[in-house]
Each structure stands twice: as structure tokens, then as C-alpha cells.
C-alpha positions in Angstrom: -19.9 13.1 5.5 -17.3 10.7 4.0 -18.5 8.5 1.1 -16.9 5.0 0.7 -16.0 3.8 -2.8 -17.9 0.6 -2.2 -21.1 0.1 -0.1 -19.6 -3.1 1.4 -16.1 -4.6 1.8 -15.4 -8.2 2.3 -12.2 -10.1 2.7 -11.2 -13.8 3.2 -8.2 -14.5 5.3 -5.9 -17.4 4.9 -4.7 -19.2 8.0 -1.2 -18.3 9.1 -0.9 -15.0 7.1 2.5 -13.3 7.6 2.4 -10.4 10.1 1.8 -7.2 8.2 0.2 -8.8 5.2 -2.4 -6.7 3.4 -5.9 -8.1 4.0 -8.2 -5.3 2.6 -8.0 -1.8 1.4 -10.9 0.6 1.7 -11.3 4.0 0.3 -13.5 7.0 1.2 -13.6 10.6 0.2 -15.1 13.7 1.7 -16.3 16.7 -0.4 -15.3 19.3 2.2 -12.2 21.5 1.8 -8.8 21.3 3.6 -8.7 19.6 7.0 -12.4 19.0 6.9 -11.9 16.8 3.8 -9.3 14.6 5.6 -10.6 11.0 6.2 -9.1 8.9 9.0 -9.8 5.2 9.5 -10.1 3.0 12.5 -11.5 -0.3 13.5 -14.7 -0.6 15.5 -13.5 -2.6 18.5 -14.8 -6.1 18.6 -13.8 -9.4 20.1 -12.7 -12.6 18.4 -12.6 -15.7 20.6 -12.5 -13.5 23.6 -9.5 -11.4 22.5 -9.7 -7.8 21.1 -10.1 -7.6 17.3 -7.1 -5.2 17.3 -4.9 -8.1 18.5 -5.5 -9.8 15.1 -5.6 -6.9 12.6 -4.8 -3.2 12.4 -5.6 -0.4 10.0 -3.5 2.4 8.6 -5.4 5.5 9.8 -4.3 7.7 7.0 -4.7 5.3 4.1 -7.3 2.8 5.0 
């Protein structure tokens, strides 16, 4: 299973960040070989004030 570089990640966001601004970077590795070692990231869907979390932030699947 993938192992994250930190047990927990936390970020504070300033109001009115520019679109595309970096908020947080996470890192995980997998000890498998080849394609099985590949780690992809995604947000667990949630809601913020009734709107999907994905309407506020996004994640780069390949880099975290």
C-alpha cells in the first residue's frame, strides 16, 4: 500500500486566493515495481456550504 511522507497534512487558505494557486503538496510512495508502484491522487468528494469540494480545489492526480 502507498505510504505518505507525513501522517497528516494541514493547510490554511487565505481568502481570495488566485485561481490555480498552490495550497498544499502531499507525497506518497509505493514499494511495488513498475505500474504497481505508481501513485495517483484524488480528492475524496465532500461538500462546502452545499457545493462540491471539487468546485473549490483540485488535485494534480500524478503529482499530488
